[in-house]
HTML snippet that shows the backbone in 3Dmol.js (N, CA, C, O; Angstrom):
<script src="https://3Dmol.org/build/3Dmol-min.js"></script>
<div id="view" style="width:600px;height:400px;position:relative"></div>
<script>
const pdb = `
ATOM      1  N   MET A   1      94.405 107.139  72.123  1.00  0.00           N
ATOM      2  CA  MET A   1      93.779 106.101  72.899  1.00  0.00           C
ATOM      3  C   MET A   1      92.275 106.282  72.798  1.00  0.00           C
ATOM      4  O   MET A   1      91.776 107.403  72.893  1.00  0.00           O
ATOM      5  N   ALA A   2      91.559 105.199  72.609  1.00  0.00           N
ATOM      6  CA  ALA A   2      90.108 105.239  72.514  1.00  0.00           C
ATOM      7  C   ALA A   2      89.505 105.553  73.875  1.00  0.00           C
ATOM      8  O   ALA A   2      90.015 105.125  74.911  1.00  0.00           O
ATOM      9  N   ARG A   3      88.422 106.298  73.857  1.00  0.00           N
ATOM     10  CA  ARG A   3      87.707 106.605  75.098  1.00  0.00           C
ATOM     11  C   ARG A   3      86.650 105.535  75.302  1.00  0.00           C
ATOM     12  O   ARG A   3      85.826 105.278  74.424  1.00  0.00           O
ATOM     13  N   VAL A   4      86.686 104.921  76.467  1.00  0.00           N
ATOM     14  CA  VAL A   4      85.731 103.876  76.805  1.00  0.00           C
ATOM     15  C   VAL A   4      84.950 104.347  78.022  1.00  0.00           C
ATOM     16  O   VAL A   4      85.537 104.756  79.024  1.00  0.00           O
ATOM     17  N   ARG A   5      83.636 104.288  77.934  1.00  0.00           N
ATOM     18  CA  ARG A   5      82.792 104.668  79.067  1.00  0.00           C
ATOM     19  C   ARG A   5      81.849 103.521  79.383  1.00  0.00           C
ATOM     20  O   ARG A   5      81.280 102.886  78.495  1.00  0.00           O
ATOM     21  N   HIS A   6      81.706 103.279  80.676  1.00  0.00           N
ATOM     22  CA  HIS A   6      80.774 102.258  81.141  1.00  0.00           C
ATOM     23  C   HIS A   6      79.831 102.907  82.138  1.00  0.00           C
ATOM     24  O   HIS A   6      80.239 103.748  82.939  1.00  0.00           O
ATOM     25  N   GLN A   7      78.574 102.511  82.082  1.00  0.00           N
ATOM     26  CA  GLN A   7      77.621 102.943  83.084  1.00  0.00           C
ATOM     27  C   GLN A   7      76.939 101.701  83.617  1.00  0.00           C
ATOM     28  O   GLN A   7      76.397 100.898  82.857  1.00  0.00           O
ATOM     29  N   VAL A   8      76.971 101.552  84.923  1.00  0.00           N
ATOM     30  CA  VAL A   8      76.344 100.395  85.542  1.00  0.00           C
ATOM     31  C   VAL A   8      75.439 100.875  86.667  1.00  0.00           C
ATOM     32  O   VAL A   8      75.693 101.902  87.295  1.00  0.00           O
ATOM     33  N   GLY A   9      74.396 100.123  86.903  1.00  0.00           N
ATOM     34  CA  GLY A   9      73.523 100.423  88.023  1.00  0.00           C
ATOM     35  C   GLY A   9      73.958  99.636  89.238  1.00  0.00           C
ATOM     36  O   GLY A   9      74.237  98.440  89.142  1.00  0.00           O
ATOM     37  N   ILE A  10      74.019 100.292  90.370  1.00  0.00           N
ATOM     38  CA  ILE A  10      74.425  99.639  91.610  1.00  0.00           C
ATOM     39  C   ILE A  10      73.348  99.922  92.650  1.00  0.00           C
ATOM     40  O   ILE A  10      72.981 101.072  92.887  1.00  0.00           O
ATOM     41  N   VAL A  11      72.857  98.871  93.255  1.00  0.00           N
ATOM     42  CA  VAL A  11      71.889  99.030  94.325  1.00  0.00           C
ATOM     43  C   VAL A  11      72.662  99.061  95.631  1.00  0.00           C
ATOM     44  O   VAL A  11      73.316  98.082  95.994  1.00  0.00           O
ATOM     45  N   GLY A  12      72.590 100.170  96.333  1.00  0.00           N
ATOM     46  CA  GLY A  12      73.299 100.278  97.600  1.00  0.00           C
ATOM     47  C   GLY A  12      73.296 101.707  98.091  1.00  0.00           C
ATOM     48  O   GLY A  12      72.904 102.628  97.375  1.00  0.00           O
ATOM     49  N   ASP A  13      73.732 101.873  99.298  1.00  0.00           N
ATOM     50  CA  ASP A  13      73.824 103.187  99.899  1.00  0.00           C
ATOM     51  C   ASP A  13      74.911 103.994  99.195  1.00  0.00           C
ATOM     52  O   ASP A  13      76.016 103.487  99.000  1.00  0.00           O
ATOM     53  N   ILE A  14      74.625 105.232  98.811  1.00  0.00           N
ATOM     54  CA  ILE A  14      75.578 106.060  98.057  1.00  0.00           C
ATOM     55  C   ILE A  14      76.889 106.257  98.819  1.00  0.00           C
ATOM     56  O   ILE A  14      77.953 106.327  98.203  1.00  0.00           O
ATOM     57  N   ASN A  15      76.827 106.349 100.144  1.00  0.00           N
ATOM     58  CA  ASN A  15      78.054 106.500 100.938  1.00  0.00           C
ATOM     59  C   ASN A  15      78.943 105.264 100.812  1.00  0.00           C
ATOM     60  O   ASN A  15      80.161 105.375 100.675  1.00  0.00           O
ATOM     61  N   ASP A  16      78.320 104.088 100.860  1.00  0.00           N
ATOM     62  CA  ASP A  16      79.082 102.838 100.737  1.00  0.00           C
ATOM     63  C   ASP A  16      79.695 102.695  99.348  1.00  0.00           C
ATOM     64  O   ASP A  16      80.842 102.267  99.218  1.00  0.00           O
ATOM     65  N   VAL A  17      78.943 103.046  98.318  1.00  0.00           N
ATOM     66  CA  VAL A  17      79.452 102.953  96.946  1.00  0.00           C
ATOM     67  C   VAL A  17      80.613 103.921  96.753  1.00  0.00           C
ATOM     68  O   VAL A  17      81.637 103.549  96.179  1.00  0.00           O
ATOM     69  N   TYR A  18      80.468 105.147  97.220  1.00  0.00           N
ATOM     70  CA  TYR A  18      81.533 106.149  97.105  1.00  0.00           C
ATOM     71  C   TYR A  18      82.823 105.638  97.757  1.00  0.00           C
ATOM     72  O   TYR A  18      83.898 105.731  97.166  1.00  0.00           O
ATOM     73  N   ARG A  19      82.714 105.102  98.969  1.00  0.00           N
ATOM     74  CA  ARG A  19      83.896 104.573  99.670  1.00  0.00           C
ATOM     75  C   ARG A  19      84.485 103.365  98.942  1.00  0.00           C
ATOM     76  O   ARG A  19      85.704 103.196  98.916  1.00  0.00           O
ATOM     77  N   ALA A  20      83.639 102.531  98.355  1.00  0.00           N
ATOM     78  CA  ALA A  20      84.118 101.335  97.657  1.00  0.00           C
ATOM     79  C   ALA A  20      84.896 101.671  96.395  1.00  0.00           C
ATOM     80  O   ALA A  20      85.646 100.833  95.893  1.00  0.00           O
ATOM     81  N   LEU A  21      84.733 102.876  95.877  1.00  0.00           N
ATOM     82  CA  LEU A  21      85.417 103.261  94.640  1.00  0.00           C
ATOM     83  C   LEU A  21      86.736 103.986  94.853  1.00  0.00           C
ATOM     84  O   LEU A  21      87.496 104.149  93.899  1.00  0.00           O
ATOM     85  N   HIS A  22      87.038 104.431  96.082  1.00  0.00           N
ATOM     86  CA  HIS A  22      88.300 105.175  96.249  1.00  0.00           C
ATOM     87  C   HIS A  22      89.050 104.909  97.548  1.00  0.00           C
ATOM     88  O   HIS A  22      90.189 105.357  97.686  1.00  0.00           O
ATOM     89  N   GLU A  23      88.463 104.202  98.496  1.00  0.00           N
ATOM     90  CA  GLU A  23      89.182 103.908  99.736  1.00  0.00           C
ATOM     91  C   GLU A  23      89.783 102.500  99.658  1.00  0.00           C
ATOM     92  O   GLU A  23      89.133 101.583  99.156  1.00  0.00           O
ATOM     93  N   PRO A  24      91.013 102.317 100.146  1.00  0.00           N
ATOM     94  CA  PRO A  24      91.638 101.001 100.077  1.00  0.00           C
ATOM     95  C   PRO A  24      90.758  99.874 100.629  1.00  0.00           C
ATOM     96  O   PRO A  24      90.629  98.831  99.989  1.00  0.00           O
ATOM     97  N   ALA A  25      90.159 100.063 101.790  1.00  0.00           N
ATOM     98  CA  ALA A  25      89.313  99.009 102.367  1.00  0.00           C
ATOM     99  C   ALA A  25      88.109  98.714 101.482  1.00  0.00           C
ATOM    100  O   ALA A  25      87.694  97.562 101.359  1.00  0.00           O
ATOM    101  N   GLY A  26      87.553  99.742 100.871  1.00  0.00           N
ATOM    102  CA  GLY A  26      86.424  99.548  99.981  1.00  0.00           C
ATOM    103  C   GLY A  26      86.809  98.800  98.720  1.00  0.00           C
ATOM    104  O   GLY A  26      86.069  97.924  98.271  1.00  0.00           O
ATOM    105  N   LEU A  27      87.956  99.129  98.140  1.00  0.00           N
ATOM    106  CA  LEU A  27      88.423  98.462  96.918  1.00  0.00           C
ATOM    107  C   LEU A  27      88.742  96.996  97.158  1.00  0.00           C
ATOM    108  O   LEU A  27      88.546  96.159  96.278  1.00  0.00           O
ATOM    109  N   VAL A  28      89.236  96.686  98.359  1.00  0.00           N
ATOM    110  CA  VAL A  28      89.512  95.296  98.705  1.00  0.00           C
ATOM    111  C   VAL A  28      88.197  94.522  98.859  1.00  0.00           C
ATOM    112  O   VAL A  28      88.161  93.310  98.650  1.00  0.00           O
ATOM    113  N   GLY A  29      87.146  95.207  99.214  1.00  0.00           N
ATOM    114  CA  GLY A  29      85.870  94.548  99.411  1.00  0.00           C
ATOM    115  C   GLY A  29      85.253  93.990  98.137  1.00  0.00           C
ATOM    116  O   GLY A  29      84.384  93.121  98.209  1.00  0.00           O
ATOM    117  N   TRP A  30      85.679  94.465  96.978  1.00  0.00           N
ATOM    118  CA  TRP A  30      85.055  93.973  95.741  1.00  0.00           C
ATOM    119  C   TRP A  30      86.009  93.773  94.577  1.00  0.00           C
ATOM    120  O   TRP A  30      85.625  93.156  93.584  1.00  0.00           O
ATOM    121  N   TRP A  31      87.250  94.275  94.658  1.00  0.00           N
ATOM    122  CA  TRP A  31      88.101  94.211  93.475  1.00  0.00           C
ATOM    123  C   TRP A  31      89.470  93.630  93.766  1.00  0.00           C
ATOM    124  O   TRP A  31      89.774  92.521  93.325  1.00  0.00           O
ATOM    125  N   ALA A  32      90.297  94.349  94.494  1.00  0.00           N
ATOM    126  CA  ALA A  32      91.691  93.957  94.701  1.00  0.00           C
ATOM    127  C   ALA A  32      91.829  93.014  95.899  1.00  0.00           C
ATOM    128  O   ALA A  32      90.951  92.946  96.759  1.00  0.00           O
ATOM    129  N   THR A  33      92.948  92.291  95.934  1.00  0.00           N
ATOM    130  CA  THR A  33      93.254  91.431  97.070  1.00  0.00           C
ATOM    131  C   THR A  33      93.714  92.263  98.249  1.00  0.00           C
ATOM    132  O   THR A  33      93.272  92.051  99.378  1.00  0.00           O
ATOM    133  N   THR A  34      94.609  93.218  97.986  1.00  0.00           N
ATOM    134  CA  THR A  34      95.046  94.195  98.992  1.00  0.00           C
ATOM    135  C   THR A  34      95.156  95.543  98.308  1.00  0.00           C
ATOM    136  O   THR A  34      95.262  95.626  97.084  1.00  0.00           O
ATOM    137  N   ALA A  35      95.129  96.600  99.109  1.00  0.00           N
ATOM    138  CA  ALA A  35      95.251  97.956  98.570  1.00  0.00           C
ATOM    139  C   ALA A  35      95.941  98.838  99.595  1.00  0.00           C
ATOM    140  O   ALA A  35      95.733  98.700 100.801  1.00  0.00           O
ATOM    141  N   ASP A  36      96.769  99.753  99.091  1.00  0.00           N
ATOM    142  CA  ASP A  36      97.496 100.694  99.935  1.00  0.00           C
ATOM    143  C   ASP A  36      97.326 102.090  99.361  1.00  0.00           C
ATOM    144  O   ASP A  36      97.148 102.265  98.156  1.00  0.00           O
ATOM    145  N   GLY A  37      97.384 103.070 100.233  1.00  0.00           N
ATOM    146  CA  GLY A  37      97.342 104.453  99.780  1.00  0.00           C
ATOM    147  C   GLY A  37      96.427 105.290 100.644  1.00  0.00           C
ATOM    148  O   GLY A  37      95.678 104.779 101.476  1.00  0.00           O
ATOM    149  N   THR A  38      96.507 106.593 100.425  1.00  0.00           N
ATOM    150  CA  THR A  38      95.690 107.551 101.149  1.00  0.00           C
ATOM    151  C   THR A  38      94.631 108.086 100.195  1.00  0.00           C
ATOM    152  O   THR A  38      94.974 108.621  99.141  1.00  0.00           O
ATOM    153  N   PRO A  39      93.358 107.954 100.537  1.00  0.00           N
ATOM    154  CA  PRO A  39      92.286 108.313  99.614  1.00  0.00           C
ATOM    155  C   PRO A  39      91.992 109.816  99.563  1.00  0.00           C
ATOM    156  O   PRO A  39      90.915 110.265  99.957  1.00  0.00           O
ATOM    157  N   VAL A  40      92.968 110.582  99.072  1.00  0.00           N
ATOM    158  CA  VAL A  40      92.778 112.018  98.885  1.00  0.00           C
ATOM    159  C   VAL A  40      93.320 112.403  97.501  1.00  0.00           C
ATOM    160  O   VAL A  40      94.177 111.718  96.943  1.00  0.00           O
ATOM    161  N   VAL A  41      92.806 113.497  96.969  1.00  0.00           N
ATOM    162  CA  VAL A  41      93.218 113.966  95.645  1.00  0.00           C
ATOM    163  C   VAL A  41      94.728 114.156  95.596  1.00  0.00           C
ATOM    164  O   VAL A  41      95.320 114.732  96.509  1.00  0.00           O
ATOM    165  N   GLY A  42      95.344 113.670  94.528  1.00  0.00           N
ATOM    166  CA  GLY A  42      96.780 113.786  94.318  1.00  0.00           C
ATOM    167  C   GLY A  42      97.572 112.587  94.811  1.00  0.00           C
ATOM    168  O   GLY A  42      98.732 112.420  94.435  1.00  0.00           O
ATOM    169  N   GLN A  43      96.972 111.756  95.640  1.00  0.00           N
ATOM    170  CA  GLN A  43      97.663 110.585  96.174  1.00  0.00           C
ATOM    171  C   GLN A  43      97.483 109.395  95.241  1.00  0.00           C
ATOM    172  O   GLN A  43      96.621 109.408  94.362  1.00  0.00           O
ATOM    173  N   VAL A  44      98.303 108.368  95.439  1.00  0.00           N
ATOM    174  CA  VAL A  44      98.269 107.169  94.601  1.00  0.00           C
ATOM    175  C   VAL A  44      97.748 105.996  95.418  1.00  0.00           C
ATOM    176  O   VAL A  44      98.140 105.788  96.567  1.00  0.00           O
ATOM    177  N   LEU A  45      96.857 105.239  94.799  1.00  0.00           N
ATOM    178  CA  LEU A  45      96.372 103.986  95.378  1.00  0.00           C
ATOM    179  C   LEU A  45      97.044 102.835  94.647  1.00  0.00           C
ATOM    180  O   LEU A  45      97.018 102.786  93.417  1.00  0.00           O
ATOM    181  N   ASP A  46      97.639 101.916  95.378  1.00  0.00           N
ATOM    182  CA  ASP A  46      98.241 100.723  94.790  1.00  0.00           C
ATOM    183  C   ASP A  46      97.322  99.544  95.085  1.00  0.00           C
ATOM    184  O   ASP A  46      97.055  99.226  96.244  1.00  0.00           O
ATOM    185  N   LEU A  47      96.844  98.903  94.027  1.00  0.00           N
ATOM    186  CA  LEU A  47      95.973  97.748  94.164  1.00  0.00           C
ATOM    187  C   LEU A  47      96.747  96.495  93.776  1.00  0.00           C
ATOM    188  O   LEU A  47      97.402  96.466  92.734  1.00  0.00           O
ATOM    189  N   HIS A  48      96.675  95.468  94.606  1.00  0.00           N
ATOM    190  CA  HIS A  48      97.396  94.216  94.380  1.00  0.00           C
ATOM    191  C   HIS A  48      96.382  93.102  94.144  1.00  0.00           C
ATOM    192  O   HIS A  48      95.334  93.058  94.788  1.00  0.00           O
ATOM    193  N   PHE A  49      96.703  92.204  93.216  1.00  0.00           N
ATOM    194  CA  PHE A  49      95.806  91.131  92.824  1.00  0.00           C
ATOM    195  C   PHE A  49      96.492  89.779  92.995  1.00  0.00           C
ATOM    196  O   PHE A  49      97.127  89.272  92.070  1.00  0.00           O
ATOM    197  N   SER A  50      96.355  89.206  94.181  1.00  0.00           N
ATOM    198  CA  SER A  50      96.886  87.870  94.507  1.00  0.00           C
ATOM    199  C   SER A  50      98.325  87.658  94.065  1.00  0.00           C
ATOM    200  O   SER A  50      98.678  86.554  93.649  1.00  0.00           O
ATOM    201  N   GLY A  51      99.156  88.673  94.143  1.00  0.00           N
ATOM    202  CA  GLY A  51     100.544  88.552  93.740  1.00  0.00           C
ATOM    203  C   GLY A  51     100.751  88.482  92.237  1.00  0.00           C
ATOM    204  O   GLY A  51     101.887  88.345  91.783  1.00  0.00           O
ATOM    205  N   LEU A  52      99.694  88.572  91.461  1.00  0.00           N
ATOM    206  CA  LEU A  52      99.797  88.473  90.002  1.00  0.00           C
ATOM    207  C   LEU A  52     100.051  89.817  89.333  1.00  0.00           C
ATOM    208  O   LEU A  52     100.731  89.887  88.310  1.00  0.00           O
ATOM    209  N   ALA A  53      99.510  90.871  89.903  1.00  0.00           N
ATOM    210  CA  ALA A  53      99.640  92.188  89.273  1.00  0.00           C
ATOM    211  C   ALA A  53      99.454  93.277  90.320  1.00  0.00           C
ATOM    212  O   ALA A  53      98.835  93.063  91.363  1.00  0.00           O
ATOM    213  N   LYS A  54      99.999  94.438  90.021  1.00  0.00           N
ATOM    214  CA  LYS A  54      99.786  95.625  90.836  1.00  0.00           C
ATOM    215  C   LYS A  54      99.381  96.742  89.890  1.00  0.00           C
ATOM    216  O   LYS A  54     100.050  96.977  88.884  1.00  0.00           O
ATOM    217  N   LEU A  55      98.296  97.427  90.203  1.00  0.00           N
ATOM    218  CA  LEU A  55      97.866  98.596  89.449  1.00  0.00           C
ATOM    219  C   LEU A  55      97.933  99.802  90.360  1.00  0.00           C
ATOM    220  O   LEU A  55      97.482  99.749  91.504  1.00  0.00           O
ATOM    221  N   SER A  56      98.494 100.891  89.856  1.00  0.00           N
ATOM    222  CA  SER A  56      98.575 102.120  90.622  1.00  0.00           C
ATOM    223  C   SER A  56      97.699 103.169  89.967  1.00  0.00           C
ATOM    224  O   SER A  56      97.794 103.409  88.763  1.00  0.00           O
ATOM    225  N   PHE A  57      96.847 103.789  90.764  1.00  0.00           N
ATOM    226  CA  PHE A  57      95.936 104.823  90.289  1.00  0.00           C
ATOM    227  C   PHE A  57      96.164 106.103  91.072  1.00  0.00           C
ATOM    228  O   PHE A  57      96.261 106.075  92.299  1.00  0.00           O
ATOM    229  N   ARG A  58      96.249 107.211  90.380  1.00  0.00           N
ATOM    230  CA  ARG A  58      96.314 108.521  91.025  1.00  0.00           C
ATOM    231  C   ARG A  58      94.884 109.044  91.152  1.00  0.00           C
ATOM    232  O   ARG A  58      94.099 108.946  90.208  1.00  0.00           O
ATOM    233  N   ILE A  59      94.548 109.594  92.307  1.00  0.00           N
ATOM    234  CA  ILE A  59      93.223 110.175  92.495  1.00  0.00           C
ATOM    235  C   ILE A  59      93.263 111.608  91.963  1.00  0.00           C
ATOM    236  O   ILE A  59      93.941 112.468  92.525  1.00  0.00           O
ATOM    237  N   ASP A  60      92.537 111.852  90.884  1.00  0.00           N
ATOM    238  CA  ASP A  60      92.507 113.183  90.272  1.00  0.00           C
ATOM    239  C   ASP A  60      91.384 114.058  90.808  1.00  0.00           C
ATOM    240  O   ASP A  60      91.561 115.269  90.939  1.00  0.00           O
ATOM    241  N   SER A  61      90.240 113.477  91.119  1.00  0.00           N
ATOM    242  CA  SER A  61      89.103 114.256  91.626  1.00  0.00           C
ATOM    243  C   SER A  61      88.250 113.390  92.529  1.00  0.00           C
ATOM    244  O   SER A  61      88.070 112.194  92.300  1.00  0.00           O
ATOM    245  N   LEU A  62      87.728 114.035  93.565  1.00  0.00           N
ATOM    246  CA  LEU A  62      86.750 113.407  94.441  1.00  0.00           C
ATOM    247  C   LEU A  62      85.673 114.436  94.753  1.00  0.00           C
ATOM    248  O   LEU A  62      85.973 115.546  95.193  1.00  0.00           O
ATOM    249  N   GLU A  63      84.438 114.067  94.528  1.00  0.00           N
ATOM    250  CA  GLU A  63      83.291 114.874  94.949  1.00  0.00           C
ATOM    251  C   GLU A  63      82.414 113.925  95.751  1.00  0.00           C
ATOM    252  O   GLU A  63      81.847 112.978  95.205  1.00  0.00           O
ATOM    253  N   GLU A  64      82.307 114.179  97.030  1.00  0.00           N
ATOM    254  CA  GLU A  64      81.663 113.235  97.928  1.00  0.00           C
ATOM    255  C   GLU A  64      80.306 112.763  97.413  1.00  0.00           C
ATOM    256  O   GLU A  64      79.429 113.561  97.082  1.00  0.00           O
ATOM    257  N   ASN A  65      80.166 111.455  97.356  1.00  0.00           N
ATOM    258  CA  ASN A  65      78.942 110.779  96.917  1.00  0.00           C
ATOM    259  C   ASN A  65      78.514 111.135  95.501  1.00  0.00           C
ATOM    260  O   ASN A  65      77.350 110.952  95.144  1.00  0.00           O
ATOM    261  N   SER A  66      79.449 111.645  94.682  1.00  0.00           N
ATOM    262  CA  SER A  66      79.094 112.062  93.329  1.00  0.00           C
ATOM    263  C   SER A  66      80.110 111.649  92.274  1.00  0.00           C
ATOM    264  O   SER A  66      79.727 111.143  91.219  1.00  0.00           O
ATOM    265  N   LEU A  67      81.409 111.856  92.542  1.00  0.00           N
ATOM    266  CA  LEU A  67      82.419 111.641  91.512  1.00  0.00           C
ATOM    267  C   LEU A  67      83.694 111.068  92.104  1.00  0.00           C
ATOM    268  O   LEU A  67      84.171 111.519  93.145  1.00  0.00           O
ATOM    269  N   VAL A  68      84.242 110.060  91.420  1.00  0.00           N
ATOM    270  CA  VAL A  68      85.584 109.544  91.693  1.00  0.00           C
ATOM    271  C   VAL A  68      86.292 109.502  90.352  1.00  0.00           C
ATOM    272  O   VAL A  68      85.861 108.794  89.442  1.00  0.00           O
ATOM    273  N   ARG A  69      87.380 110.259  90.223  1.00  0.00           N
ATOM    274  CA  ARG A  69      88.151 110.253  88.969  1.00  0.00           C
ATOM    275  C   ARG A  69      89.551 109.756  89.284  1.00  0.00           C
ATOM    276  O   ARG A  69      90.302 110.381  90.032  1.00  0.00           O
ATOM    277  N   LEU A  70      89.882 108.607  88.689  1.00  0.00           N
ATOM    278  CA  LEU A  70      91.192 107.985  88.872  1.00  0.00           C
ATOM    279  C   LEU A  70      91.957 108.030  87.560  1.00  0.00           C
ATOM    280  O   LEU A  70      91.358 107.992  86.485  1.00  0.00           O
ATOM    281  N   ALA A  71      93.269 108.112  87.643  1.00  0.00           N
ATOM    282  CA  ALA A  71      94.110 108.087  86.442  1.00  0.00           C
ATOM    283  C   ALA A  71      95.248 107.112  86.675  1.00  0.00           C
ATOM    284  O   ALA A  71      95.740 106.971  87.795  1.00  0.00           O
ATOM    285  N   PHE A  72      95.662 106.440  85.611  1.00  0.00           N
ATOM    286  CA  PHE A  72      96.827 105.569  85.706  1.00  0.00           C
ATOM    287  C   PHE A  72      97.671 105.780  84.457  1.00  0.00           C
ATOM    288  O   PHE A  72      97.136 106.015  83.374  1.00  0.00           O
ATOM    289  N   PRO A  73      98.992 105.694  84.609  1.00  0.00           N
ATOM    290  CA  PRO A  73      99.861 105.944  83.467  1.00  0.00           C
ATOM    291  C   PRO A  73      99.785 104.814  82.442  1.00  0.00           C
ATOM    292  O   PRO A  73      99.582 103.650  82.786  1.00  0.00           O
ATOM    293  N   ASP A  74      99.950 105.182  81.206  1.00  0.00           N
ATOM    294  CA  ASP A  74     100.031 104.222  80.101  1.00  0.00           C
ATOM    295  C   ASP A  74     101.471 104.315  79.608  1.00  0.00           C
ATOM    296  O   ASP A  74     101.750 105.045  78.656  1.00  0.00           O
ATOM    297  N   PRO A  75     102.401 103.577  80.250  1.00  0.00           N
ATOM    298  CA  PRO A  75     103.820 103.757  79.948  1.00  0.00           C
ATOM    299  C   PRO A  75     104.190 103.462  78.506  1.00  0.00           C
ATOM    300  O   PRO A  75     105.191 103.981  78.013  1.00  0.00           O
ATOM    301  N   GLY A  76     103.419 102.655  77.830  1.00  0.00           N
ATOM    302  CA  GLY A  76     103.733 102.329  76.448  1.00  0.00           C
ATOM    303  C   GLY A  76     103.490 103.490  75.494  1.00  0.00           C
ATOM    304  O   GLY A  76     104.034 103.510  74.389  1.00  0.00           O
ATOM    305  N   ARG A  77     102.683 104.450  75.910  1.00  0.00           N
ATOM    306  CA  ARG A  77     102.345 105.560  75.018  1.00  0.00           C
ATOM    307  C   ARG A  77     102.626 106.924  75.624  1.00  0.00           C
ATOM    308  O   ARG A  77     102.441 107.949  74.967  1.00  0.00           O
ATOM    309  N   GLY A  78     103.072 106.942  76.869  1.00  0.00           N
ATOM    310  CA  GLY A  78     103.365 108.217  77.501  1.00  0.00           C
ATOM    311  C   GLY A  78     102.121 109.041  77.774  1.00  0.00           C
ATOM    312  O   GLY A  78     102.202 110.266  77.864  1.00  0.00           O
ATOM    313  N   ARG A  79     100.978 108.397  77.907  1.00  0.00           N
ATOM    314  CA  ARG A  79      99.721 109.091  78.160  1.00  0.00           C
ATOM    315  C   ARG A  79      99.190 108.707  79.533  1.00  0.00           C
ATOM    316  O   ARG A  79      99.755 107.854  80.218  1.00  0.00           O
ATOM    317  N   THR A  80      98.117 109.338  79.916  1.00  0.00           N
ATOM    318  CA  THR A  80      97.427 108.984  81.132  1.00  0.00           C
ATOM    319  C   THR A  80      96.020 108.541  80.796  1.00  0.00           C
ATOM    320  O   THR A  80      95.299 109.237  80.080  1.00  0.00           O
ATOM    321  N   ALA A  81      95.631 107.404  81.300  1.00  0.00           N
ATOM    322  CA  ALA A  81      94.263 106.925  81.114  1.00  0.00           C
ATOM    323  C   ALA A  81      93.472 107.309  82.354  1.00  0.00           C
ATOM    324  O   ALA A  81      94.012 107.326  83.461  1.00  0.00           O
ATOM    325  N   ARG A  82      92.202 107.614  82.172  1.00  0.00           N
ATOM    326  CA  ARG A  82      91.382 108.051  83.285  1.00  0.00           C
ATOM    327  C   ARG A  82      90.170 107.139  83.466  1.00  0.00           C
ATOM    328  O   ARG A  82      89.655 106.560  82.509  1.00  0.00           O
ATOM    329  N   SER A  83      89.732 107.030  84.709  1.00  0.00           N
ATOM    330  CA  SER A  83      88.532 106.301  85.033  1.00  0.00           C
ATOM    331  C   SER A  83      87.634 107.227  85.834  1.00  0.00           C
ATOM    332  O   SER A  83      88.047 107.750  86.869  1.00  0.00           O
ATOM    333  N   ASN A  84      86.418 107.433  85.369  1.00  0.00           N
ATOM    334  CA  ASN A  84      85.466 108.306  86.048  1.00  0.00           C
ATOM    335  C   ASN A  84      84.298 107.493  86.566  1.00  0.00           C
ATOM    336  O   ASN A  84      83.791 106.611  85.873  1.00  0.00           O
ATOM    337  N   SER A  85      83.879 107.780  87.754  1.00  0.00           N
ATOM    338  CA  SER A  85      82.662 107.196  88.311  1.00  0.00           C
ATOM    339  C   SER A  85      81.810 108.339  88.788  1.00  0.00           C
ATOM    340  O   SER A  85      82.211 109.102  89.666  1.00  0.00           O
ATOM    341  N   ARG A  86      80.646 108.460  88.218  1.00  0.00           N
ATOM    342  CA  ARG A  86      79.738 109.531  88.616  1.00  0.00           C
ATOM    343  C   ARG A  86      78.376 108.958  88.781  1.00  0.00           C
ATOM    344  O   ARG A  86      77.438 109.681  89.116  1.00  0.00           O
TER     345      ARG A  86
END
`;
const viewer = $3Dmol.createViewer("view");
viewer.addModel(pdb, "pdb");
viewer.setStyle({}, {cartoon: {color: "spectrum"}});
viewer.zoomTo();
viewer.render();
</script>
């Protein structure tokens, strides 16, 4: 699987950005229609998009106000894809 990295600039309070990337309420504020899960390492977040799709992400790492690492399974290849925000 190809490695894809994105870097974007976000103007905002670091605490708010950190919460928006891994807490269900934060993810609903900018991405998903609804979200369920417990925002701690090892837990799974389920994101729902207007009844059209559900994406499940496992939280692999959290470093407060610094890093959010999410992983989701790639069932077609038996691999895990990762998303890092630092």
